[in-house]
C-alpha positions, 0 to 999 in steps of 0.5 A: 297088245297082249290077250290079257290087256285086250280082255280088260278093255272088254266092257264085260270084264268091267261087269265081271270085276264090279259084279254088275247085276244089270248085265247078269244073264247077258253073258257068262265067263269061264276060267281055264284053270278051274274049268268052270263058267260063272255068271258075272255076279258070282261072288268067287274070287276074281280070276286073272284076265289071262285065264278068262274066256267070255261066252254068250250062253252057258250052252256055248261054254259047255260046248267048249268043255266048261262046267257050271259053277255050283256057287252062282248056278249060271244055268238057272234063272238069274236073280234079275230075271226072277225079280222081273218076273215077280214084278210082272206078276204083281203088276198083273195082279194089281191090274186084274184084282177087284180089290187092291192087293196089300203090300204084305200079300204081294210080298208073300207071293214073291217070298220076300219081306214087304220091305224088300219087295217094296224096294224091288218093285219101285226100282223096277217100275219107278212107282211104289205098288200103291202108286202103281195101283192108283195110276192104273185105277186112274186110267180105268176111271178115265176110260170108264167116265168117257165110255159110260152113260153116267157116273154111276155106270162108270163106278162099277165099270172101273171096278169100284165096289163103293161110290165113296171110294170112287169119288175119293180117288177120282178127285185126287187122280183127275184134279176135278169132279167125275162129272166135270171130267165127263164134260171135258173139263168144263168149269175147271179153273186154271190160273196162269201168268206169263213173264220173262226168264233168262230162257225167254218167255215163261208161262206158269199155270196152276189148277186147284191141285197144283202146278199143271203147266210150265211152258218156255218159248219165244213169244208169250202169245204162243205160250198162251195158245198152247195152254188153251190147246192143252186145256180147251174146255177149262176156264183160264184166269189170269193170275192175281197178286197171290199167284206171283209167289208161284210164278216167282218160285218157278222162275227161280227154278229156271235160274237154278234148275239144280234146286227142287220146286217146293210146290205141288204138281198136278201131273196128268198122263197115262200110267206109262207116262207117269212112270217115265216122269217119276223116273225123271224126277228121281234123277239127281241134278247134273245127271244125264241119261239116254232114252235107253237108260231111262227105259231100263229105269222104268223096267221096259228096256225095249220101250225106248220110243215110247219113253221118248214120246213120254218125255215130249209129252211132258207139260211141266218143264224143268220141274219134271226134268226131261232136259236131262235125257240125251242121246246114247253118245251124249249129244243133245237130242230134241227138246219140246222147248228148244235144244238151246234151252236144254243146253242152258239148263244142263250147263246151269246144273254143272 
């Protein structure tokens, strides 16, 4: 096997030829005929493989006698790292600001147009800046309502300067009034129904805000118990004739998981869980990703275990498609409703 052929089998060669921005900063390549080393995204003409050497860093390349490219400046902070820094700074500003910063203000601080900043922020976090701020505020509201002696105290502890904005946001984020939330969901009405699907027993539950649970299992009784454990203080009401349409739509999604559920969802979770679930909803049907891929998509590549936990905490099967997450080698990992059902869903999406 020639050295050039062996190099083209190196995954770094593919990153070089495709100018893969996700690997920018992971390595540099040097060209023997020019004496220059570059980042993998360098727009220069592609070198011949027999003239290429890979190095883990610019310092290593310089020690071997190569000099940095003046076009892609591999010794400076990579565009990918710079964007990650901008997003991290914007997140901190959103989280600490008393008044939610505008998109224009965030973009101006990063030196970008609002359009490009909006796209960059969503690609890194899975949420728009406005959705990120709303999710963070939701977490603050929940903590304040649980810890405060009254709703009035919670208004100011959560950082709101006007009761009207607090009540408007809590009604949207909590799916119930603040007072009801402080009492643990007492008086919240959740309608549900149990039926059969091709994957076994199916339970669908809906709050006033939207579908809040889709459970799969072997026995209907077990699914009802799970619903009671999930919403211990809510009033669970059996679905009436009007609920049959909701049940039918969800059952149709089980039959054809490659379609979209045309119903509002009542998604309740932490900020991180919402980021993971939003990334899952953005996956096209038939796509399979690993937990590490999903962690990359939410901008936290080291949080693989936390991503797996968020998938396991998903209460809305198929509509939030955690069945599309597999192990790195492509094999099927655990699934809250059984690996066999996961395999069946993936087969149906092919």
